[in-house]
N, C-alpha and C positions, 0 to 999 in steps of 0.2 A: 487545326489538327483533326478535329472530329469530322469536319466536312470532307477533308481529303481521305480519311480512313474509310468513310462510307462510300467513297467513289462518286460523290456529288460533283458535277462539273458546271453547274449553273447557280450562282456565279462561280467562276473558276477560283478554286482555293489558292491562296498565295504561298502555301507550303505544300510540298509534293507528297510526303509520307510514303517513301519508297520501301517496300519490303526487301530485305537483304538476304532472306532465306537462311540466315544464321538462327538456328532454333534453340540453341543452348549456350549457356555461359560455362567457362571452365569450372571444374569442381576439385581441381588440385591433384588429380591422379594421372593427368595426361603425361605420357612419356614417349620418347622415341626421337628419331632424327627426321627433320623436315627441311625441305628446300623452300626458299621464298624468292620470288622474282618481282622486283619493283620496277615498273615502267611509267615514267611521267611524274614521279614524286619529286625528283630533283632536276627538273628541266631536261636538257639534252643529254641525259645519261641514263644508264640502266644499272641496277644494283642486284647482285645475287647474294643470298645469305644461306648459311647452313646453321640451323637452329636446333640445339639439343634440349629437349625437355626431359627432366629427370623425375617428375612427379613429386618432388619435395623441395621446400624452400632452401634446405640446408646444402643441397648439392647443386647449386646453380652453375651452369656452364655458359660462358660468354659466347655469343654467336660469332661465327667467322663470316666475313663478308668481303666482297670485291666490287668495285665500281668500274663500269665500262662506258667510255664516251661513245655516243652514237654519232657516226659521221653525218654530215649535213645532207649528203646525197641519199642516205637511208631515210632521214627524217622527211625528205621531200619526194622520195621515190615510191615504188610500188609497195603495197601492203605486205605481199609475200616476202619481199626483201627485208622488211623490218622484223618480221617474226622469225625468218631464217637467221637473222643476226642474233636475236634473242636466244634461239636454240643453240647456236654456236657458242655464245657466251656461257650458257649453262654447261655445255660439255667441257669448255676450257676451264671453267671453275672447278668442276668435278675431277678433271684430270689431275689437278694439283693435290688432290687428297685421296688417300687409299680408301675408297668406298666400294661396297659390293653393289653390283648392278642388279638390284632386286626391287623393282616396283617402288622407286622413291616417290614420296608424296609431296606435292608442290602446292603452295598457296600463291595466287597471282594477285598482286596489288597493281591495278591498272587505273591511274588517277586521271581519267577523262570521263566526260558525261556519258553514262551508259543506262540502258534500260535492262534491268536484271530480271530474269524470269525463272531463275533457279540458282542454287548455290554455285553451280558450275555452268551457268548459261547467262551470258550478258552481251547485249548488242550495243555497239558503239553508236551514239547519237550524233556526235560531231567532234572533230578534232579541236584541241585548244593548245595553248603554250607553244605555238609555232610549228606543230606537227601537221603535215599535209599528205600523209601516205594515201595513195589511191587504192580503191577497191576494198576499203575497210569499213567505212561508214555504212550502217545497216546490217553489218555482219556480226556473227557471234565470235568475239575475240578469243574466248576460251578454246573454241574449236580451231581457230586459226593457229593458236599456239600449239595445240595438240598435233595438228597436221605438220607443223614445222619440226616438232620434236621427233615425229615419226620419220620425216624425211632425213633428219640428221642421223637417226638410227644408232647412235652411240650408247645411249642409256635408256633404260625403261623408266620413264617418269610419268606418274599419274597426276594430272592436274585436278585436284580435289575441290578447290574453292577459289572463287573470285571475290576479293575483299576490297572495300574502299577504306581510306586511311582513318576515317572516323570510327568505323567498326573495329578496325585493327587496334586502335588505341584502347577502346573499352575492353577488348579481349586480352590485351597485353598487360593490364594493371595487376599489381600484386594482390593475391587473394588475402582478404582479411576475415573478420568475424561475420561480416554481412556480405551479401551478394553484390557484385558490381554490375548493375543493370542499366546504367546511364553513362553516356560518354559525351563530353563537351570539348570541342576543339576551338581555340581562338588563335589563329595563326595569321597569315596574310588575309585569309577569309575566315569564316566561322560556320560551324555546323554542329549538330547534336544527333545522337541516336539513342534508342532505349529499347528495352524488351517489352513488347506489347502483347496482350492476349490475342492469339490468332483469330479468335471469333470476331474481333472488332475490325479486322482488316478485310474489307470487301474483296480486294484483288486476289486473296488467297483461297476464298471459299472453303475454309476449314473452321471447325468449331472446337478444336482441342489444342492445347499446347501454347507456346509462345513463339514469337519471331522478332528478330531485331528490325526496327524500322528506322530508316535514315530520314530525319525530318526535312532536311534541306532548307533550314530556316533562314538562311541568308536572303532568300527571296521574299520573306514575309513583308507584306505591306498592307496595312489596314488603315484607311483614312481616319476612322474614329480613334484608333489606338495610337498610331504614330503621328498623325497630324498635329496634335497639340505639342509634341516634343521636337518636331522637325524645326530646324532653324534656317535662316537664310544661307548659312554656311553649308548646311547639308544639301540645300537645293543647288547652290553653286558647284559644289563638288560633284553632284550627280550630273549636272549639265556638261561638265568638263570631262567626265569619265568616258571610257570606251563603250559602256553599256548604259546610256541614259535611260532612267525609268525602271531599271532592273536592279535586283539585289540591294534594295533600299535599306533593309535591316543590316545587312553585312557592311554597308558603307558607313554605318554609325558605330560599328563595333570592331571590324576586322583590322588587323595590323597594317594592311596595305593602305588604309585610309586615315588612320589616326593622325599621322604626321601631316597629311594634307589638310585635315580639319584645323589643326593647330596653326598651320601657315595662313589659312584663310582668315582666321580670327586675328592673327598678328597683323596682317595686311590691313584689315578693317580698322583696328585700333591705331595703327600708324597713320592711316589716311585721316583719322579724326584727331590727330595730334596727341594721342594718349601715350604713344610709344616713340622712342627714337627721335624726339623733337619733330615728328611728322615726316621724317626722311626715310623712305624705303629704298633699300638697295636693289639693284637689278636681280641679284640672286634670290632675294625674298619674294620678288614678283614672279619667279620661275616655278612652274608646277613641279612637284616632286622633290624640292630641295630639302625638305625636312622629312626624315625617315623615322620609322618606328624606334630604332635604337637611339636616335637623337631625343625623342620624346621621353623615353625611359630614363636616359641620363639626366635630362633637364628636370624631370619630375623627382628624382632621387634627392630627398632633403638631407640625406646623410653626407653628401658631398658639398652641401651648401650651394652657393650660386656661382662658384668658380667655374664649374663645367658649363653652366648656362652662358657665361661670358665668352668662353672659348668657342662654343658652337655658333653663337651669334656673330662673333668676330669673323669666323670662317665664312659667314654669309655676307661679309662686307658691311656689317653694322657696327655702330659705336654705342653700346649700351651703357646706361648709367646703372647705379645700384638699384634704383627703383624700377628700372626697365627689367632687370634680371628677375626681380621678385614677381613682377606682373606676368612675365613670360612663364615663370614656374607655376604661377597660379592658373594660367590658361591650360597648361599641360595637365595639371591635376584635375581641372574641371572637365576637360574632354575625356580623359581616361576614366574618371569617376562615373560620368554618364554612361560610357560604354559598358563598364562593369555592372551598373545598375540595370541597364536594358538587358544585358545578358542574363542577369539574375532573374529578371521578370519572366523571360522566356523559359529559363530552367524551372522556375517555380510552377509555370503552367504544366510542364512535363511531369514534375513530381506530384502535383495535385491530381493530375489525370491518373497516375499510377495508384495513388492512395484511394481515389474514388472507385476505379475499376476493380481493385482488389478488396474493396470494402474493409480497409484496415483503419482502426482508430489512429494509430501512429505508424507511418511508413518508415521503416528502417532500411536505408539503402546507401550504397557507396557510389560516388560519381567519379569516374576517371576523367582527369583533365590533361590537356596537352596543347602544345602550340607555343610559338615564340612570345606571344603576349603574356602568357602565364610565366614563362621562363624569365622574361626581361622585366616584368612589372610585378614585384611582390605585393604591392598594394592592391592590384587588380583582384587577386584571389581573396584578400581580406574583405574588400568591399562586396564582392560577390557573395561571400558567406553571410555577411551581416544582412544583406538585402534579402537573400533567400530565407533566412530565419524570420524576417518580418512578414514576407509574403506567403510563406508556407509553414506556419507555426506547428502544424501537425506532422511534419516530416523531419525525421532525425537523420541528417545527412552527414556522411563523412566524405571528404575529398581526397582522392588518391592520385598522385602524379603518375602518369603512365611511363613505362620503361620501353623505349624504342618501339612504339606502337606499330610503326611501319614494318618492323621485322618480326619481333617476338609475337606481336598481336596477330599478324597474318599467319604465322606458324601455329599459334594457338587455335585460330579458327580452323585451320587445316587439321590439327590434332583432335579437336572436338568433333569435327565432321567424321574423321576416321574412327574415333571412339564410338560415336553414335551408329555409324554404319556396321561396325563389328558387333556392337550390342544388339542391333536390329537383326543381324543374321542369327545370333544365338537365340534371341527371343523367338524368331520365326521357326527355328529348328525345334525349340522346346515345345512350342504350341502346335506344331504341325500335326501331331497325332490327334489333337482335339478338333481339327478341321475335317469333319466327316463329309465324304462325297455322297452324291445321290446313290451311287452304286452300293456303297457301304450301308447306307440307310435301308436300301431295298433288301439287302441280305438280312439285316436285323428284322425287318418286317416279315420276311419269309420264315426265318428261324422261330420267331414268336408264333407265327401261324402254325407251324409244325408242332411246336411244344403245346399249343392249345389243343390240337386234335389228339395228341397222345395223352394229355392229361384227362380229357373228356372220356377217352376210351379206357381209362384206368391203367394205361401203360406208364413205364418209367418216363418222367418228365420233370423239368425244373418248375413247371407251372402246376399247382395242385388242382386248380379248376374245381373248387368246392361248391356243391349245390347249396343255395341259401333257403330253398323252399318258398321263396317269393315268386309267385307264378304270374303276376300281372303288375303293371304300373297303373297309377291313378288314371281314371277316365273323366274326372271332374264331377262325378255324381256322388262322391263320398261326402257324408254329413255326420255331425255328431261331436260329442266331447270325448277326448281321449287323454289318458295319462301317458307320459313318457319318462323314462328313467335313463339318464346318461352317466354311465360309470366308466371312466377311463384314466383316472388319476386320483390324487389326494383330495381334490374337490370334485363333487358330483352334483348333478342338477336333477330336480324333479320339476316336470313341466305339465301344465294343463294346456292342451291344444284344442281349440274350438274350430272345427272345420265347417264353414257355412258356404253358401253359394257365392263363388267369386272371391272368397277371403279365408285366410287362416290367421286366427288370433292366438298369441302365445303368452302365457303367464308362467314365469319360472322362478325358482328359488334355489340358491346355491347353498350347499351344505358341505362341511368339511368332514374328512375321515381321519380321526386321530391315528397316530402311528401305532398306538397300542391295539387299535382295531385292524389296521392294515396288515399287521404282522402277528396278530393274536390268533385265536381260533376262528375258523370259518363261520361257526354258528353265531358268534358274537358280531362278526362283521355284517352278516346278513340281517341279524336282529337290529343292528344300528341303522341299516338302510331302511328297513320297514318302519322303524321309529320316525325317521325323517319323512317318509311318505305320509304317515299318519299326521305328523305335524303340518305338512303342506295341505292335506285335506281339511284339517280344522281351519287353517288360515283362509282357505278359499271357500269354506262353507260346503264342503263335499262329504262330510262325515256320513257314513252309512250308505253311500252310493258305491255301486260296483261298476267302475268304468274300465273299459278295455285298456290294457297297458302294454306299451312297446318298450323293450329293454335293450338299449344300446350298450353293449358290453365290449369295450375296446381292448380285449386281451385275446391271445391266440386260442381259437376254439375249433372243434370239429362239429359241424352242425348235422344233426340227425333228423331234424324236422324243423318246421317254422318255430316251434316253441321248445326245441331241444338243442342244447349246445354243450358239448363236453369241453371243459377247460383243459387245455393241453399243458400250459405252464403260466405262472404269474410273471409279470414284468413290471417296470415302472415303480419299483420299490415295494410292491405288495408281496406278501409271503404268508397269507393266512392259511392255517393248517386245515387239512381235511377237505380241500376244494379241488386240487388238481386231479383230473380223471373223473370228476363228478359233473353231472348236469347242473349248470348254474341256475337254470329256470326252476328245477326241482328244489335247489337250496333256497331260492327266494320264496317259492310256494310254501316250503316247510316253515320258514320264518313267519310268513303270513298266518299260517295255521296256528303257530305258537302264540301269536298275538290275539287269536280268537275273534274278538268282536269286529275285526277288520275283514272286509271283503274286497279282494282285488282279483281281476281277471287278466292274468298274464297271457297275452295272445301270441307275442312274437319276440324272439331275440334277434337283434339286428346288428349287422356289421356297419361301421360308419360309412364305408364306401357305398353300400346299398342305400343307406339313409340319404346320402347325397343325391343319388340317382332319383329316389322317390320324391325328395323335396323339390327337385326341379321338374320332375314328371307331373306334378300337380298343376304347374303353370304351362307346361308344354307336353302334350301327350306323346310327342315324337321322341321324348327323352328315353333312350333305351341303353344308356351307358353311364356309369358313374366313374369319376376319376378323382383321386386325391393326390396332390403334390404339395406336401408340407414338410414336416419333420421326416416323415416316411412317405412312401408312395404305394398306391394300390389301384386296382380297377375292377369293375364288375360290368356285366352286360346281360341282356336277355338272349339266352340261347334256346334253340329248338330242343324240346324235351327228348325228341327221338335220338339226339346226338349225345345225351348224357347217360353213359352206361350204368352209373351207380344208382339211378332212380328209375323205377319202372314207369312205363307209359310211352306212347308214341305221338301223342298230340298235345298241343299247347306249348307254353314257354316255361323256362326256368331261369331265374337270375343266378348267374355263376360268379362267385367270388374268386377272381383269378389268383390272388396273392402273387401279383407279378413282380414284387420286389425281389423274389428269389430267382427270377428269370436269369439264365446264364450261370447258375451255380453248377451246371454240368460242364462248364468250360466253353460253351458256345460263344461267349463274348470275349474270349481270350485275345483275338486279333485286335480288338478295340481298346483293350485295357492298357494303360500306360504305367510307367514305373511309379507314378504318383498315386494311381489307383491302388497299386499293389501295396504301397506304404500305408495308405489309409486303411486298407483291408486288414493288413497284418497287425495294425495297432488297435483294431476294433475288438469288441467283446465277442464277436462271432466270425473269426477269420474264415474265409471261403464261403460264407453264407450271404444272401441278400446282395449279390453282386450288381444287379440292375439298380436296386435301390441306392447303392453306394455311388452310382454314377449320376444319379438324378436328384435325390432328395435333399432337403435343407439340412439334415443332420450332418451331411458329409461334404457338401460343395465348398464350404469355408475351409475345411481341412485340406481338400485337394489344392485350393488356392495357396494355403499356407506352405504346403510342401513344394509347390512350384516356386514361390517366393524365396524359400530357403535355398533351393537349387540355383536360382539366378544370382542370389547373393554370394553363394560360394564361388560362382564363376566371375564375380566382380562386376556383374551387369547392373545389379541393384544396390542402392544404399552405399555406394562407393566400396562395395565388397566388405563392409564392416558388419560382422555378425552381431545381431542384437538379441538380447536375452528374451525379449517378448516373443519373437518369432519361434523360439524353441519351445514355448508353452503350447501344449495341445489344446485345441479348441479356442485359442485366443482370437482367431479370425472367424467371427460369426458369419453365418450365411446372410444375415440381414445387411452386413456391410456390402455384399455384392449388389443388393437391391439399391442401397444408397449411393454407392460409387457409380453404378451404371445409369443413374437417373439423368435424363436429358436436361433437367432443370438445374443441375449442379454445375457451377463453374469449377475449373481445375483447382482453385484455391480451397473450395469446400471439400473436394476429394482429398487434398493434402491435409486439411484439418481433421478429417476422419482418421487418417492413417497416423497423424501426429498424436492423436488422442490415445493411440495404442503404444505410444512410446517410440515410434519410428521417426528417425531423422532423415528427411528425404528432399530431393529436388523436384522441380516440375517434371523433368524427364522421368524420374522414378514414378511419380504419380501417374503419368501417361502409361507407363509399362504395367503398373498394377491394374489400371483400368483395362488394358488389353488382356491381361491374364484372366481377370474376372469375366470379361465378355466371352472369352474362349471357353471357359469352364461352363458357364451358364448356357451358352449357345448349344454346346454339345448335349447338355442335360435336356434342354427343350427339344432338340432334334430327336434324341433317343425316345423321349416321351411321345413325340409325334409319330415316330415309327411304330410304337406300340399301339397307339390309338388307331393308326391306319390299318394295322393287322386286324383289330377287332371289328371296325366298321366294314372292312372288306369281307370278313367272314359273315357278318350279318347279311350283307348284300347277296353274297353267293348262297347262303342258306335259303334265301327266299327266291332265288332265281331271277333277280332283278337286273336290268341293264343299268339302272341308276337308283341310288338310295338317298333319301333325305332323312337325316337323323340328327338328334341333339345329344350332347354330352353334358351331364351335370358335373360341375367341378368345384372342389373345395381345397383348401390348403393355403398356408401363408405364402409359400414360394410362388405359387401360381397367381395369387391375388395381389401380392405386394411388389413382386419384381417388375420393373418397368417394361421389359421386353419379352419375358418368358411366354406369356399367353400368345403373343403375335407369332413368335417363332414356332410354337407347337402347331398353331393353326396353319401356318405357311407350309410346314413339313407335311401335314396331313393332306393338304391340297395337292402337293407334288406326288405323294405316294399312293393316294387313293382318289384319282381324278374323277372317278365315276360316282363318288359319294359327296353329297353336299352336307357338310357337317357344321352345326352351330354349337358353340360352347356357351353354356349357361352357368353363371356363378351361383353356387348354392347358398341359401340362407339357412343356417342352423340345420345342417344335414343330420346331425346326431340327435337333435330334439324333435324338430318338425318332421324329419324323415322317418324316425322311429314311429311317430304317431300315424303317419300316412301308411306305413307298412301295416300297422294294426288296422287302420281304416279300410284298406284294400282287402285285407284278410276277412274282416267282418262283412264287407260287401259280397265277397265271393261265397262266404258261408250262407248268407241270406239267399243268394241266387240259387245255391245248391238245394236249400230247403224248398224254394218255390218249384 
């Protein structure tokens, strides 16, 4: 099995493992009317069925069917004649019922050897069963049927699926508490199919989802495996068969051969004088005189040996009582071996499923069908017992199929129709998230215009705030610096030692009690200074006045490098007497109150600027900072002459763009979806931070949740069953997008993530959720890339360069942890800013190391000014 799945052809695998392109099993909601055409399943006849699926077990409707005998001249004539006959039979069947002529969906059961390349594409390899129609071998039989239906012209019939009888039986079994994902047929021949992970099927070249694989295990022959159990009777049967050397496994199991094996054993025992006083009748010596039904009747212990006597007497034999018992024993032995071999093969399939899905216990239903199961009750019992021995970690229930050739084919057709309809809805839902290059170019241009207006002090959704950082590190910075990082209920004090070629960081985390965060501002800053003093003592720095950089991650209006007016508290802080005040002044006042402490507060730093400076120490070309985490923002080095709010015409100024608010003027309206609107309206700041709400980690999970709710309401996901967990806001964390989209995760792991949320889902659901996540995160990355492209293009044009080489320092959990976000951003920038060579550098501790480097650069520039 593994060899064939991998496409290895040396040595040639003895099972074929053919993909059937059936990608989903029924989930119980399929409904509608479906046509089924069976050709070759019952010899020289054709059967048409009308199958109604109600979507519920309680309202089952029996299928209507009609059989048509195929004339001999059609069986041996031209291929077009056969398919025209099939089309006429379809029309004649439909004429007898009042049906609307409206795109009837048909499943085609074509029971001849075919090479299937799609659910509705199948090439006939060779005719069997006495059919010899010319011009069909090597042709797509589905297309031949479609052409014939079109020539007939009476009804509009859509041939949706080509189905073999094994797959039809699996799909036709009654739904139970566990999925039916394996099908076993033992009729005149034998075969099995099962739902395999698509990534394991080399012929498909796909890495997601599942597909039904037809094992074609009748051809299995492995000298090491079958050699020890092959008997002289198996060899004799094979030599006398129509296909010597082929289908060796099937010849030990299939109903076509069990009677012949019994006959060969009886002949052997008779020739050795064990049976019938050594006298064999001419009938017993005739090939094919003992049939499957004979074996079933003789094996049945409930009827005693009376039926054995009758059958043997019909063969011209005169059995004694002991002969009847021995014959019965032979029948039991032959059929027991067949059931055990069948169980061994089935156990191989089940063990493969358990291993590939990494489940401790595999719970699965196996659909069974075929005359051997129907005529031999012991066969199924022995099969079950042997499977339990060989696959102890598989919990298997066996379900007899119901008219697999009819209902099952209809079910394949219904599932295909359902998947196609759901695919259309999914694509329509996600279409607004598929941004074209033209749309991204418009976003880039709009951001560029907003940047210019913001720099000039005009009305703009981009505030373009000067940070008073006038240079990036040049590598000559040296010394010890303190950094303070305040952005939540925990804050850090850091000692940053900048030496040639290295930056060493020692930090201590302190907590801010709620009484301080929501008490008076004076006590809050006193607490902060107490922590700084504690850190200095721990590091042996008491009495030293080191330059300090203050990362203050709350909304501020900066008036200078060491002046920042707090606009408003966020993140649970509400200390009184701080809003509207210079936070550096409040810190300095707290230092003054402590008296014996000397601290030199040089700079207040935005975390985005800190990210740029942190990367700028390692790469002097780093002139842009980008944060894509819970929120998003960007900064860059602008020509001072372009900054209307700061005097001066030469040099550079780092601009804090506050780009999360881009689009608050309505400029992103054409890209906003109904789901973005829902997320915005439910947020604490409706109408604000529109760009951030399409990009950042705080909101992507919520966008996905709203899409999943929409698809559930339409019946596309989770069988249309509304789950309570999806109603809960923020239940779908953005980290789930990163986990679900990880290339290393198999589909079962994606399912596990969603099941942990309380969602009951199928593999199809998991694939759709994956696509939703991909669409939302791809759009976010592309919009982010359009913003970066606008910035680097402005830097290039500012400097009058044909080409620009620049680096961007990046921080944020979404950018760092999402498996594809960074690549998508980079790819978008390359498309939109082809004249810029942009390198993205991931920041290490932008808020700590970056604050210290802002301070270090400020100290360097001050020293240069003195010189």
